[in-house]
C-alpha positions in Angstrom: 20.2 -24.5 -5.7 18.9 -21.1 -4.7 21.3 -18.3 -5.5 21.8 -15.1 -3.9 21.4 -11.5 -5.5 25.1 -10.9 -5.7 26.0 -14.3 -7.3 23.2 -13.8 -10.0 24.7 -10.1 -10.6 28.3 -11.7 -10.9 27.0 -14.5 -13.1 25.8 -12.0 -15.6 29.4 -10.8 -16.2 30.4 -14.4 -17.4 29.4 -15.5 -20.9 28.4 -19.3 -20.1 28.7 -20.2 -23.9 32.4 -18.8 -24.2 35.6 -20.3 -23.4 38.2 -17.5 -22.4 41.8 -17.3 -22.3 43.6 -17.3 -19.3 44.2 -13.7 -18.7 40.5 -12.7 -19.3 39.1 -15.6 -17.2 41.5 -14.5 -14.3 40.3 -10.8 -14.7 36.6 -11.7 -14.8 36.9 -14.1 -11.6 38.3 -11.2 -9.6 35.6 -8.9 -11.0 33.0 -11.5 -10.2 34.0 -12.2 -6.7 31.8 -10.4 -4.4 32.0 -12.0 -0.7 33.1 -10.0 2.1 36.2 -12.3 2.7 39.3 -13.1 0.7 38.0 -15.8 -1.6 40.1 -18.7 -2.6 40.4 -19.1 -6.5 40.1 -22.7 -7.6 40.5 -24.5 -10.9 38.6 -27.3 -11.6 39.8 -29.8 -14.6 37.6 -32.6 -15.8 39.8 -35.2 -17.3 39.5 -38.0 -19.9 40.9 -40.4 -17.2 39.1 -43.2 -15.9 40.2 -43.2 -12.2 38.9 -46.9 -11.6 42.0 -47.8 -13.5 45.4 -47.9 -11.7 47.1 -46.6 -14.7 44.8 -43.6 -15.2 45.2 -42.2 -11.8 46.8 -38.5 -11.5 48.2 -37.6 -8.4 51.1 -35.3 -7.5 52.2 -32.2 -6.0 53.4 -28.6 -7.3 55.0 -25.6 -5.6 53.0 -22.5 -6.4 55.3 -19.7 -7.4 53.3 -17.2 -5.2 51.9 -19.5 -2.5 48.3 -20.3 -1.7 47.6 -17.2 0.4 46.9 -19.3 3.4 48.9 -20.2 6.4 49.4 -24.3 6.4 49.4 -25.9 9.6 51.8 -29.2 9.4 51.8 -32.2 11.3 55.1 -34.3 11.1 55.0 -37.9 12.4 58.9 -38.4 13.3 61.2 -39.5 16.0 64.7 -38.8 17.3 67.0 -36.6 15.1 64.1 -36.4 12.4 61.6 -34.8 15.1 64.1 -32.3 16.0 64.6 -31.4 12.3 60.9 -31.0 11.8 60.6 -28.6 14.7 63.5 -26.7 13.4 62.1 -26.6 10.0 59.0 -25.1 11.3 56.7 -27.9 11.5 53.5 -26.6 13.8 53.1 -30.1 15.3 55.6 -33.0 15.8 55.0 -36.6 17.4 54.7 -40.2 17.1 52.5 -42.8 18.6 51.2 -40.5 21.2 49.4 -38.6 18.8 47.1 -41.5 17.6 44.4 -41.6 20.6 44.4 -37.7 20.4 43.3 -37.8 16.7 41.3 -41.1 16.8 39.5 -40.6 20.2 39.7 -36.8 20.5 38.9 -36.1 17.0 42.0 -33.5 16.8 42.6 -32.3 13.5 44.1 -28.9 13.6 46.4 -29.5 10.7 46.4 -29.1 7.1 49.2 -31.3 5.7 50.6 -34.7 7.4 54.2 -35.4 6.7 55.7 -38.8 7.9 59.4 -40.3 7.8 59.1 -43.8 5.9 59.5 -45.6 9.3 56.6 -44.0 11.0 54.1 -45.1 8.2 53.2 -48.2 10.0 51.7 -45.8 13.0 50.5 -43.4 10.6 48.6 -46.3 8.7 46.3 -46.9 11.9 44.9 -43.4 11.2 43.8 -44.3 7.7 40.1 -44.3 8.5 40.4 -40.8 9.7 43.0 -39.1 7.7 42.1 -41.1 4.3 38.7 -39.6 3.7 40.1 -36.1 4.3 43.0 -36.4 1.9 45.4 -36.1 4.8 47.3 -39.4 4.3 50.9 -39.0 3.8 52.1 -40.3 0.2 55.4 -40.8 -1.3 54.1 -39.4 -4.7 53.1 -36.1 -3.0 56.5 -35.8 -1.4 54.8 -36.1 2.3 56.4 -39.4 3.1 60.2 -38.7 3.0 63.5 -38.7 5.0 64.0 -35.0 4.0 61.8 -33.3 6.5 63.3 -29.9 6.2 62.8 -29.8 2.2 59.0 -31.1 2.7 58.3 -28.5 5.4 59.8 -25.7 3.4 58.0 -26.6 0.3 54.6 -27.1 2.0 55.1 -23.7 3.6 56.3 -21.9 0.5 52.9 -22.9 -1.2 53.3 -26.6 -2.2 49.8 -28.1 -3.1 48.6 -31.7 -3.8 46.6 -32.3 -6.9 44.5 -35.7 -7.2 41.8 -37.1 -9.2 38.5 -37.4 -7.5 35.8 -39.9 -7.9 34.1 -37.9 -10.8 37.7 -37.8 -12.7 37.9 -34.3 -12.1 41.0 -32.3 -10.5 40.2 -29.6 -8.0 43.1 -27.5 -7.1 43.6 -23.8 -5.4 45.5 -21.4 -7.2 45.7 -18.5 -4.7 43.3 -15.7 -3.5 41.1 -13.2 -5.0 43.5 -10.5 -3.4 46.6 -11.9 -5.6 47.3 -9.8 -8.5 46.3 -11.2 -11.8 49.9 -11.8 -12.7 50.4 -14.0 -9.6 47.0 -15.8 -10.4 48.3 -16.5 -13.8 51.8 -17.7 -12.6 50.1 -20.1 -10.2 47.5 -21.3 -12.7 50.2 -22.1 -15.4 52.4 -23.9 -12.5 49.4 -26.2 -11.9 48.4 -26.9 -15.5 52.0 -27.7 -16.5 52.1 -30.3 -13.7 48.7 -31.7 -14.5 49.6 -32.0 -18.3 52.8 -33.5 -17.5 51.1 -36.0 -15.3 48.8 -37.5 -18.0 48.8 -41.1 -17.8 50.1 -42.7 -21.2 47.0 -45.3 -20.9 44.4 -42.2 -21.4 43.0 -42.2 -25.1 41.2 -39.6 -26.6 40.9 -36.0 -25.2 42.9 -35.5 -21.9 41.5 -32.3 -20.7 37.6 -32.4 -21.2 36.9 -28.8 -19.7 38.9 -26.5 -17.6 37.0 -23.9 -15.3 38.1 -21.3 -12.9 36.3 -19.8 -10.1 36.4 -18.0 -6.7 34.9 -19.8 -3.6 31.3 -18.0 -3.9 31.6 -16.7 -7.5 30.6 -18.1 -10.7 32.6 -20.7 -12.9 34.5 -19.3 -15.9 35.4 -21.8 -18.8 38.7 -21.9 -20.4 39.5 -23.4 -23.8 41.3 -26.8 -22.8 42.7 -27.4 -26.4 44.5 -24.1 -26.1 46.1 -25.2 -22.7 47.5 -28.3 -24.2 49.6 -26.5 -26.7 
């Protein structure tokens, strides 16, 4: 993969053999960010889980203390009073069966999170092939299948993010934007790490956090000491 001049210069700031502490890593990520847009800061946590086993899956949600820095568009599948509740709570789109053809046939995907009441999951299930691969399927563990629509919408708008294990047993999570202060990024980072550590499956043997890297969208990765993070 060919890297641009800016990336190569930014990468020189990072000692690839070192494991940084959180404050230094965040400062470096901000310094090494060279893009013209406000890059997202993400953490990548390689775990000792084996996601092929159901008892070693990690999935959940956490509200970032300072939000994600982006406006999140929410689609709620609900009917009657619950649909009214969703609209009142500030959901961007609210509907039921009538949205199925729009999403399936017209490829409408102008939303970032899908919330549904439990009685609507039969309808939403028909969109599994479209929403599943994009990670948009509502899930009770993530709090997106719920009767408390107001709480769900408010939390998502406030900066609730989902984390889950990918096929390589890595968790990728945004913790804010480069424009955030170092303190804001550190608070968000800690909230995510606390949630991931708490979510450790009891079936996992050996080292749980194999590696933790923080990076901006276009910037080089900065490694942290995973052992220190567990303490």
